[in-house]
DSSP file (Angstrom, degrees, kcal/mol; ACC not computed):
  #  RESIDUE AA STRUCTURE BP1 BP2  ACC     N-H-->O    O-->H-N    N-H-->O    O-->H-N    TCO  KAPPA ALPHA  PHI   PSI    X-CA   Y-CA   Z-CA
    1    1 A X     >        0   0    0      0, 0.0     4,-1.7     0, 0.0     5,-0.1   0.000 360.0 360.0 360.0 -38.9   -2.4   -9.9   49.4
    2    2 A X  H  >  +     0   0    0      1,-0.2     4,-1.9     2,-0.2     5,-0.1   0.833 360.0  58.1 -64.9 -32.3   -2.2  -12.7   46.8
    3    3 A X  H  > S+     0   0    0      1,-0.2     4,-2.0     2,-0.2    -1,-0.2   0.898 104.8  49.9 -65.2 -40.7   -5.4  -11.4   45.2
    4    4 A X  H  > S+     0   0    0      1,-0.2     4,-2.3     2,-0.2    -1,-0.2   0.898 108.8  51.9 -65.2 -40.4   -3.9   -7.9   44.6
    5    5 A X  H  X S+     0   0    0     -4,-1.7     4,-2.7     1,-0.2     5,-0.2   0.898 107.8  53.0 -62.3 -39.6   -0.8   -9.5   43.0
    6    6 A X  H  X S+     0   0    0     -4,-1.9     4,-2.6     1,-0.2    -2,-0.2   0.927 110.2  46.8 -61.2 -45.2   -3.0  -11.5   40.7
    7    7 A X  H  X S+     0   0    0     -4,-2.0     4,-2.3     2,-0.2    -1,-0.2   0.877 112.6  49.9 -66.0 -36.9   -4.8   -8.3   39.6
    8    8 A X  H  X S+     0   0    0     -4,-2.3     4,-2.4     2,-0.2     5,-0.2   0.936 113.2  45.4 -66.4 -46.1   -1.6   -6.4   39.1
    9    9 A X  H  X S+     0   0    0     -4,-2.7     4,-2.4     1,-0.2    -2,-0.2   0.908 113.8  49.9 -63.8 -42.2    0.0   -9.3   37.0
   10   10 A X  H  X S+     0   0    0     -4,-2.6     4,-2.4    -5,-0.2    -1,-0.2   0.899 111.6  49.0 -63.8 -40.9   -3.3   -9.6   35.0
   11   11 A X  H  X S+     0   0    0     -4,-2.3     4,-2.2     2,-0.2    -2,-0.2   0.918 112.1  47.0 -65.2 -44.6   -3.4   -5.8   34.3
   12   12 A X  H  X S+     0   0    0     -4,-2.4     4,-2.2     2,-0.2    -2,-0.2   0.901 112.7  50.5 -64.4 -40.9    0.2   -5.7   33.2
   13   13 A X  H  X S+     0   0    0     -4,-2.4     4,-2.5     2,-0.2    -2,-0.2   0.922 110.2  49.5 -62.8 -44.7   -0.3   -8.7   30.9
   14   14 A X  H  X S+     0   0    0     -4,-2.4     4,-2.3     1,-0.2    -2,-0.2   0.907 111.2  49.2 -62.0 -42.6   -3.4   -7.2   29.3
   15   15 A X  H  X S+     0   0    0     -4,-2.2     4,-2.3     1,-0.2    -1,-0.2   0.895 111.2  50.3 -64.1 -40.0   -1.5   -3.9   28.7
   16   16 A X  H  X S+     0   0    0     -4,-2.2     4,-2.2     2,-0.2    -2,-0.2   0.913 110.7  48.7 -64.9 -42.7    1.4   -5.8   27.1
   17   17 A X  H  X S+     0   0    0     -4,-2.5     4,-2.4     2,-0.2    -2,-0.2   0.916 111.7  49.0 -64.5 -43.1   -0.9   -7.8   24.8
   18   18 A X  H  X S+     0   0    0     -4,-2.3     4,-2.3     1,-0.2    -1,-0.2   0.909 110.9  51.0 -62.2 -42.2   -2.7   -4.7   23.7
   19   19 A X  H  X S+     0   0    0     -4,-2.3     4,-2.3     2,-0.2    -2,-0.2   0.895 110.0  49.1 -62.3 -41.1    0.6   -3.0   23.0
   20   20 A X  H  X S+     0   0    0     -4,-2.2     4,-2.5     2,-0.2    -2,-0.2   0.923 111.2  49.7 -65.0 -44.0    1.8   -5.9   20.9
   21   21 A X  H  X S+     0   0    0     -4,-2.4     4,-2.0     1,-0.2    -2,-0.2   0.903 112.0  47.6 -62.7 -41.6   -1.4   -6.0   18.9
   22   22 A X  H  X S+     0   0    0     -4,-2.3     4,-1.7     2,-0.2    -1,-0.2   0.918 111.7  50.7 -65.5 -42.8   -1.2   -2.2   18.2
   23   23 A X  H  X S+     0   0    0     -4,-2.3     4,-0.9     1,-0.2    -2,-0.2   0.918 110.9  48.5 -61.3 -44.6    2.4   -2.5   17.2
   24   24 A X  H  < S+     0   0    0     -4,-2.5     3,-0.4     1,-0.2    -1,-0.2   0.870 110.9  50.4 -65.3 -36.5    1.7   -5.4   14.8
   25   25 A X  H  < S+     0   0    0     -4,-2.0     3,-0.5     1,-0.2    -1,-0.2   0.821 110.8  49.3 -72.6 -28.3   -1.2   -3.5   13.2
   26   26 A X  H  < S+     0   0    0     -4,-1.7    -1,-0.2     1,-0.2    -2,-0.2   0.611  99.7  67.2 -84.0 -12.6    0.9   -0.4   12.7
   27   27 A X    >X  +     0   0    0     -4,-0.9     3,-2.1    -3,-0.4     4,-1.7  -0.131  65.9 162.4-101.9  38.5    3.8   -2.2   11.1
   28   28 A X  T 34 S+     0   0    0     -3,-0.5     4,-0.1     1,-0.3    -3,-0.1  -0.369  72.4  17.5 -58.1 127.8    2.0   -3.3    7.9
   29   29 A X  T 34 S+     0   0    0      2,-0.5    -1,-0.3    31,-0.2     3,-0.2   0.086 115.1  72.7  96.5 -24.2    4.7   -4.3    5.4
   30   30 A X  T <4 S+     0   0    0     -3,-2.1     2,-0.8     1,-0.3    -2,-0.2   0.883 101.0  40.0 -88.6 -44.3    7.4   -4.6    7.9
   31   31 A X  S  < S-     0   0    0     -4,-1.7    -2,-0.5    -7,-0.2    -1,-0.3  -0.902  86.5-172.9-104.2 105.8    6.2   -7.9    9.5
   32   32 A X        -     0   0    0     -2,-0.8    29,-0.1    -3,-0.2     3,-0.0  -0.687  28.7-161.6-105.7 154.0    5.0   -9.9    6.5
   33   33 A X  S    S+     0   0    0     -2,-0.3     2,-0.3    27,-0.2    -1,-0.1   0.617  77.5  52.1-103.8 -18.1    3.2  -13.2    6.5
   34   34 A X  S    S-     0   0    0     26,-0.3    28,-1.3     1,-0.1     3,-0.2  -0.873  72.0-135.9-120.5 153.8    3.9  -14.1    2.8
   35   35 A X  S    S+     0   0    0     -2,-0.3    28,-2.2     1,-0.3     2,-0.6   0.919  97.4  32.3 -71.2 -44.0    7.2  -14.3    0.9
   36   36 A X  S    S+     0   0    0     25,-0.2     2,-0.3    26,-0.2    -1,-0.3  -0.926  78.2 137.2-122.5 107.6    5.9  -12.6   -2.2
   37   37 A X        -     0   0    0     -2,-0.6    23,-1.2    26,-0.3    24,-1.1  -0.995  25.9-167.4-150.0 144.8    3.3   -9.9   -1.7
   38   38 A X  E     -A   59   0A   0     -2,-0.3     2,-0.5    21,-0.2    21,-0.2  -0.989  11.5-148.7-138.8 144.5    2.7   -6.4   -3.2
   39   39 A X  E     -A   58   0A   0     19,-2.9    19,-2.4    -2,-0.3     2,-0.4  -0.961  16.0-171.5-113.8 128.7    0.5   -3.5   -2.4
   40   40 A X  E     +A   57   0A   0     -2,-0.5     2,-0.4    17,-0.2    17,-0.2  -0.981   7.8 178.4-123.4 129.2   -0.7   -1.3   -5.2
   41   41 A X  E     -A   56   0A   0     15,-2.6    15,-2.0    -2,-0.4     2,-0.4  -0.796   5.4-172.1-133.7  91.3   -2.6    2.0   -4.7
   42   42 A X  E     -A   55   0A   0     -2,-0.4    75,-2.3    73,-0.3     2,-0.4  -0.704  13.7-177.2 -82.7 134.4   -3.5    4.0   -7.8
   43   43 A X  E     +Ab  54 117A   0     11,-2.9    11,-2.4    -2,-0.4     2,-0.4  -0.993  13.0 179.7-136.8 133.9   -4.9    7.4   -7.0
   44   44 A X  E     -Ab  53 118A   0     73,-2.5    75,-0.5    -2,-0.4     2,-0.5  -1.000   8.9-167.0-136.6 142.3   -6.3   10.2   -9.1
   45   45 A X  E     -A   52   0A   0      7,-3.3     7,-1.9    -2,-0.4     2,-0.3  -0.856  14.4-153.1-128.5  93.8   -7.7   13.6   -8.0
   46   46 A X  E     -A   51   0A   0     -2,-0.5     5,-0.2     5,-0.2     2,-0.2  -0.526  16.8-176.3 -71.9 126.8   -9.6   15.4  -10.7
   47   47 A X        -     0   0    0      3,-3.2    80,-0.0    -2,-0.3    79,-0.0  -0.452  43.0 -91.8-106.0-176.1   -9.6   19.2  -10.3
   48   48 A X  S    S+     0   0    0     -2,-0.2     3,-0.1     1,-0.2    -2,-0.0   0.902 121.8  18.1 -65.7 -41.4  -11.3   21.8  -12.4
   49   49 A X  S    S+     0   0    0      1,-0.1     2,-0.3    -3,-0.0    -1,-0.2   0.609 130.8  12.6-108.5 -15.5   -8.3   22.4  -14.8
   50   50 A X        -     0   0    0     -5,-0.1    -3,-3.2     2,-0.0     2,-0.4  -0.938  63.3-121.2-153.8 170.9   -6.1   19.3  -14.3
   51   51 A X  E     -A   46   0A   0     -2,-0.3     2,-0.5    -5,-0.2    -5,-0.2  -0.991  17.0-152.4-123.8 127.4   -5.9   15.8  -12.8
   52   52 A X  E     +A   45   0A   0     -7,-1.9    -7,-3.3    -2,-0.4     2,-0.3  -0.866  25.1 172.4 -96.5 129.2   -3.3   14.8  -10.3
   53   53 A X  E     +A   44   0A   0     -2,-0.5     2,-0.3    -9,-0.2    -9,-0.2  -0.984  10.3 164.4-139.5 149.2   -2.5   11.1  -10.4
   54   54 A X  E     -A   43   0A   0    -11,-2.4   -11,-2.9    -2,-0.3     2,-0.4  -0.979  23.2-144.2-156.1 158.1    0.0    8.8   -8.7
   55   55 A X  E     -AC  42  91A   0     36,-2.6    36,-3.0    -2,-0.3     2,-0.5  -0.983  12.9-158.6-129.5 119.0    0.6    5.1   -8.2
   56   56 A X  E     -AC  41  90A   0    -15,-2.0   -15,-2.6    -2,-0.4     2,-0.4  -0.847  10.5-175.5 -98.4 130.7    2.1    3.8   -5.0
   57   57 A X  E     +AC  40  89A   0     32,-2.8    32,-2.7    -2,-0.5     2,-0.4  -0.994   4.1 177.3-128.6 127.1    3.7    0.3   -5.1
   58   58 A X  E     -AC  39  88A   0    -19,-2.4   -19,-2.9    -2,-0.4     2,-0.9  -0.994  30.5-131.2-134.6 136.4    5.1   -1.4   -2.0
   59   59 A X  E     +A   38   0A   0     28,-2.3    27,-2.6    -2,-0.4   -21,-0.2  -0.764  29.1 172.2 -81.5 108.2    6.7   -4.8   -1.5
   60   60 A X        +     0   0    0    -23,-1.2   -26,-0.3    -2,-0.9   -31,-0.2   0.273  48.6  94.0-101.4   9.6    4.9   -6.1    1.6
   61   61 A X  S    S-     0   0    0    -24,-1.1   -26,-0.3     2,-0.2    25,-0.2  -0.292  83.7-115.4 -90.8-178.9    6.4   -9.6    1.4
   62   62 A X  S    S+     0   0    0    -28,-1.3     2,-0.3    23,-0.1   -27,-0.2   0.473  93.7  55.9 -98.2  -3.4    9.5  -10.9    3.1
   63   63 A X  S    S-     0   0    0    -28,-2.2   -26,-0.3   -29,-0.2    -2,-0.2  -0.901  95.2 -88.9-126.5 157.3   11.5  -11.5   -0.1
   64   64 A X        -     0   0    0     -2,-0.3     2,-0.5    21,-0.1    20,-0.2  -0.324  35.9-134.2 -63.1 143.6   12.6   -9.2   -2.9
   65   65 A X  E     -D   83   0B   0     18,-2.6    18,-2.1    -4,-0.1     2,-0.3  -0.859  25.7-162.5 -98.0 133.7   10.2   -8.9   -5.9
   66   66 A X  E     +     0   0B   0     -2,-0.5    41,-2.6    16,-0.2    16,-0.2  -0.799  57.9  19.8-118.9 158.7   11.9   -9.1   -9.3
   67   67 A X  E    S-     0   0B   0     -2,-0.3     2,-0.4    39,-0.2    -1,-0.2   0.892  74.4-176.4  55.8  47.7   11.0   -8.2  -12.8
   68   68 A X  E     -D   81   0B   0     13,-2.1    12,-3.4    -3,-0.2    13,-1.2  -0.620   5.3-173.1 -80.6 129.6    8.3   -5.7  -11.8
   69   69 A X  E     -DE  79 105B   0     36,-2.6    36,-2.3    -2,-0.4     2,-0.6  -0.987  10.5-156.9-124.6 132.4    6.3   -4.2  -14.7
   70   70 A X  E     -DE  78 104B   0      8,-2.5     8,-3.0    -2,-0.4     2,-0.7  -0.947   5.0-166.2-112.1 118.7    3.8   -1.4  -14.3
   71   71 A X  E     -DE  77 103B   0     32,-3.2    32,-2.4    -2,-0.6     6,-0.2  -0.911   8.7-178.7-107.3 109.5    1.2   -1.2  -17.1
   72   72 A X  E     -     0   0B   0      4,-2.8    29,-0.4    -2,-0.7    28,-0.4   0.535  47.5-112.0 -82.1  -7.3   -0.7    2.1  -16.9
   73   73 A X  E >  S+D   76   0B   0      3,-0.6     3,-2.0    30,-0.1    -1,-0.3  -0.251  94.1  74.5  93.3 170.7   -2.9    1.3  -19.9
   74   74 A X  T 3  S-     0   0    0      1,-0.3     3,-0.1    -2,-0.1    -2,-0.0   0.746 130.1 -63.1  57.8  25.6   -2.9    2.9  -23.4
   75   75 A X  T 3  S+     0   0    0      1,-0.2     2,-0.9     0, 0.0    -1,-0.3   0.555  99.3 138.9  79.3   7.1    0.3    1.1  -24.1
   76   76 A X  E <   +D   73   0B   0     -3,-2.0    -4,-2.8    18,-0.1    -3,-0.6  -0.776  24.0 168.5 -90.7 107.2    2.2    2.9  -21.3
   77   77 A X  E     -D   71   0B   0     -2,-0.9     2,-0.4    -6,-0.2    -6,-0.2  -0.962  15.2-170.5-122.3 135.6    4.5    0.3  -19.6
   78   78 A X  E     -D   70   0B   0     -8,-3.0    -8,-2.5    -2,-0.4     2,-0.3  -0.978  15.0-143.0-127.5 119.8    7.2    1.1  -17.1
   79   79 A X  E     -D   69   0B   0     -2,-0.4   -10,-0.2   -10,-0.2    -2,-0.0  -0.622  16.1-178.6 -78.2 138.1    9.7   -1.5  -15.9
   80   80 A X  E     -     0   0B   0    -12,-3.4     2,-0.8    -2,-0.3   -11,-0.2   0.690  17.0-158.6-106.1 -27.2   10.7   -1.2  -12.2
   81   81 A X  E     +D   68   0B   0    -13,-1.2   -13,-2.1     2,-0.0     2,-0.4  -0.755  56.1   4.3  88.1-110.5   13.1   -4.0  -11.8
   82   82 A X  E     -     0   0B   0     -2,-0.8     2,-0.4   -16,-0.2   -16,-0.2  -0.915  51.1-167.4-121.7 139.6   13.5   -5.1   -8.1
   83   83 A X  E     -D   65   0B   0    -18,-2.1   -18,-2.6    -2,-0.4     3,-0.1  -0.994  19.4-142.1-121.3 123.8   11.8   -4.0   -4.9
   84   84 A X    >   -     0   0    0     -2,-0.4     3,-2.1   -20,-0.2   -25,-0.4  -0.390  44.1 -72.4 -75.5 160.0   13.3   -5.0   -1.6
   85   85 A X  T 3  S+     0   0    0      1,-0.3   -25,-0.2   -23,-0.2    -1,-0.2  -0.311 122.6  10.3 -56.1 130.4   11.0   -6.0    1.3
   86   86 A X  T 3  S+     0   0    0    -27,-2.6    -1,-0.3     1,-0.3     2,-0.1   0.235  95.0 136.3  85.0 -13.7    9.3   -2.9    2.7
   87   87 A X    <   -     0   0    0     -3,-2.1   -28,-2.3   -29,-0.1     2,-0.4  -0.431  34.6-165.6 -72.0 140.8   10.5   -0.7   -0.2
   88   88 A X  E     -C   58   0A   0    -30,-0.2     2,-0.3    -2,-0.1   -30,-0.2  -0.978   8.2-172.2-129.6 139.6    7.9    1.7   -1.6
   89   89 A X  E     -C   57   0A   0    -32,-2.7   -32,-2.8    -2,-0.4     2,-0.5  -0.968  11.3-152.1-128.2 148.5    7.9    3.7   -4.8
   90   90 A X  E     -C   56   0A   0     -2,-0.3     2,-0.3   -34,-0.2   -34,-0.2  -0.985  19.1-170.4-121.1 123.1    5.5    6.4   -6.0
   91   91 A X  E     -C   55   0A   0    -36,-3.0   -36,-2.6    -2,-0.5     2,-0.5  -0.807  18.0-138.3-114.0 151.6    5.1    6.7   -9.8
   92   92 A X        -     0   0    0     -2,-0.3   -38,-0.2   -38,-0.2     3,-0.1  -0.937  27.3-123.1-105.4 128.6    3.4    9.3  -11.9
   93   93 A X        -     0   0    0     -2,-0.5   -40,-0.1     1,-0.1     3,-0.1  -0.317  39.0 -92.1 -64.3 154.2    1.4    8.0  -14.9
   94   94 A X    >   -     0   0    0      1,-0.1     3,-1.1     2,-0.1    -1,-0.1  -0.236  51.1 -87.8 -63.6 156.2    2.4    9.3  -18.3
   95   95 A X  T 3  S+     0   0    0      1,-0.2    -1,-0.1    -3,-0.1     3,-0.1  -0.265 111.1  23.1 -61.8 152.8    0.6   12.4  -19.7
   96   96 A X  T 3  S+     0   0    0      1,-0.2     2,-0.3    -3,-0.1    -1,-0.2   0.694  85.5 148.2  62.0  22.9   -2.5   11.8  -21.7
   97   97 A X    <   -     0   0    0     -3,-1.1    -1,-0.2     1,-0.1   -23,-0.1  -0.639  54.7-129.5 -83.3 146.6   -3.1    8.5  -20.1
   98   98 A X        -     0   0    0     -2,-0.3    -1,-0.1    -3,-0.1   -25,-0.1   0.673  27.8-144.8 -72.1 -16.4   -6.8    7.5  -19.6
   99   99 A X        +     0   0    0    -27,-0.3    17,-0.2     2,-0.1     3,-0.1   0.897  54.8 131.4  53.7  48.6   -6.2    6.7  -15.9
  100  100 A X  S    S-     0   0    0      1,-0.4    16,-1.3   -28,-0.4     2,-0.3   0.895  70.5 -22.0 -92.2 -54.3   -8.6    3.7  -15.9
  101  101 A X  E     - F   0 115B   0    -29,-0.4     2,-0.4    14,-0.3    -1,-0.4  -0.974  52.0-133.3-154.5 164.5   -6.6    1.0  -14.2
  102  102 A X  E     - F   0 114B   0     12,-3.1    12,-2.6    -2,-0.3     2,-0.5  -0.974  10.8-159.1-124.6 137.4   -3.1   -0.2  -13.4
  103  103 A X  E     -EF  71 113B   0    -32,-2.4   -32,-3.2    -2,-0.4     2,-0.5  -0.979   9.8-172.6-117.7 121.3   -1.7   -3.7  -13.9
  104  104 A X  E     +EF  70 112B   0      8,-2.8     8,-2.9    -2,-0.5     2,-0.3  -0.963   7.1 178.3-116.4 125.2    1.4   -4.6  -11.9
  105  105 A X  E     +EF  69 111B   0    -36,-2.3   -36,-2.6    -2,-0.5     2,-0.3  -0.902   4.7 165.4-124.0 154.5    3.1   -7.9  -12.6
  106  106 A X  E  >  - F   0 110B   0      4,-2.1     4,-0.8    -2,-0.3     3,-0.3  -0.948  42.9 -74.7-154.0 170.3    6.3   -9.5  -11.1
  107  107 A X  T >4 S+     0   0    0    -41,-2.6     3,-0.6    -2,-0.3   -41,-0.1  -0.134 105.4  49.8 -62.5 169.0    8.0  -12.8  -10.9
  108  108 A X  T 34 S-     0   0    0      1,-0.2    -1,-0.2   -43,-0.1   -72,-0.1   0.776 132.9 -63.1  67.4  30.4    6.6  -15.6   -8.7
  109  109 A X  T 34 S+     0   0    0     -3,-0.3     2,-0.5     1,-0.2    -1,-0.2   0.662  85.0 156.0  77.5  17.3    3.0  -15.3  -10.0
  110  110 A X  E <<  +F  106   0B   0     -4,-0.8    -4,-2.1    -3,-0.6     2,-0.3  -0.674   3.9 153.8 -81.3 125.2    2.4  -11.7   -8.8
  111  111 A X  E     +F  105   0B   0     -2,-0.5     2,-0.4    -6,-0.2    -6,-0.2  -0.845  13.0 177.4-152.8 113.8   -0.3  -10.0  -10.9
  112  112 A X  E     -F  104   0B   0     -8,-2.9    -8,-2.8    -2,-0.3     2,-0.5  -0.970   8.8-170.3-122.6 130.4   -2.5   -7.1   -9.5
  113  113 A X  E     +F  103   0B   0     -2,-0.4     2,-0.4   -10,-0.2   -10,-0.2  -0.984  16.6 169.3-119.8 121.7   -5.1   -5.2  -11.4
  114  114 A X  E     -F  102   0B   0    -12,-2.6   -12,-3.1    -2,-0.5     2,-0.2  -0.994  27.8-135.2-136.3 140.1   -6.5   -2.1   -9.7
  115  115 A X  E     -F  101   0B   0     -2,-0.4   -73,-0.3   -14,-0.3   -14,-0.3  -0.585  40.9 -94.6 -84.0 153.7   -8.7    0.8  -10.8
  116  116 A X        -     0   0    0    -16,-1.3     2,-0.3    -2,-0.2   -73,-0.2  -0.450  38.3-137.4 -66.8 137.3   -7.8    4.3   -9.8
  117  117 A X  E     -b   43   0A   0    -75,-2.3   -73,-2.5    -2,-0.1     2,-0.4  -0.758  11.5-152.1 -96.3 148.0   -9.5    5.5   -6.6
  118  118 A X  E     -b   44   0A   0     -2,-0.3   -73,-0.2   -75,-0.2     3,-0.1  -0.973  17.4-122.8-120.9 129.6  -10.9    9.0   -6.4
  119  119 A X        -     0   0    0    -75,-0.5     2,-0.1    -2,-0.4   -76,-0.0  -0.379  36.0-100.2 -69.4 150.0  -11.2   10.9   -3.1
  120  120 A X        -     0   0    0      1,-0.1     2,-0.4    -2,-0.0    -1,-0.1  -0.441  37.1-121.7 -68.1 143.3  -14.7   12.1   -2.1
  121  121 A X        -     0   0    0     -2,-0.1     2,-0.4    -3,-0.1    -1,-0.1  -0.711  25.2-159.6 -89.4 136.2  -15.3   15.8   -2.8
  122  122 A X    >   -     0   0    0     -2,-0.4     3,-2.1     4,-0.1     6,-0.2  -0.911  29.4 -97.9-116.2 142.4  -16.3   17.9    0.1
  123  123 A X  T 3  S+     0   0    0     -2,-0.4     3,-0.1     1,-0.3    -1,-0.0  -0.332 109.9  19.5 -59.0 131.6  -18.0   21.3   -0.2
  124  124 A X  T 3  S+     0   0    0      1,-0.3    -1,-0.3    -2,-0.0     2,-0.2   0.278  97.4 118.6  92.1 -10.6  -15.5   24.2    0.1
  125  125 A X  S X  S-     0   0    0     -3,-2.1     3,-1.8     1,-0.1    -1,-0.3  -0.567  77.9 -86.8 -88.9 155.3  -12.5   22.0   -0.8
  126  126 A X  T 3  S+     0   0    0      1,-0.3    -4,-0.1    -2,-0.2    -1,-0.1  -0.344 113.0  17.3 -59.2 131.9  -10.4   22.7   -3.9
  127  127 A X  T 3         0   0    0     -6,-0.1    -1,-0.3    -3,-0.1    -6,-0.1   0.410 360.0 360.0  88.3  -2.1  -11.8   20.9   -7.0
  128  128 A X    <         0   0    0     -3,-1.8    -2,-0.1    -6,-0.2    -7,-0.1   0.473 360.0 360.0 -94.4 360.0  -15.3   20.3   -5.6
């Protein structure tokens, strides 16, 4: 009888640990490990007649980020001010921008440089 109780307790413990690990992996940005951290995702999708672009910026740290500046290149700079922990903004680059890279800076030594990512084109999809 004691052997069965051991297996039941071990099974419940394993399920609980797996549940905790899945929860932590899905809460990126909510449970942070650093005080000042930022995630930047510049995205462009060239179509036949136009290009769709956006830049997602999220504070993934545990403290507010201040004095955030977004440099789209070509002299196009947009001040954001403050982002609270977990807060996310999506920006559109200015028209006629070269869409090469984005530089995001903030107080506390934050400086991120990222090139725009382009989704892979699939046969039959719009723009391919």
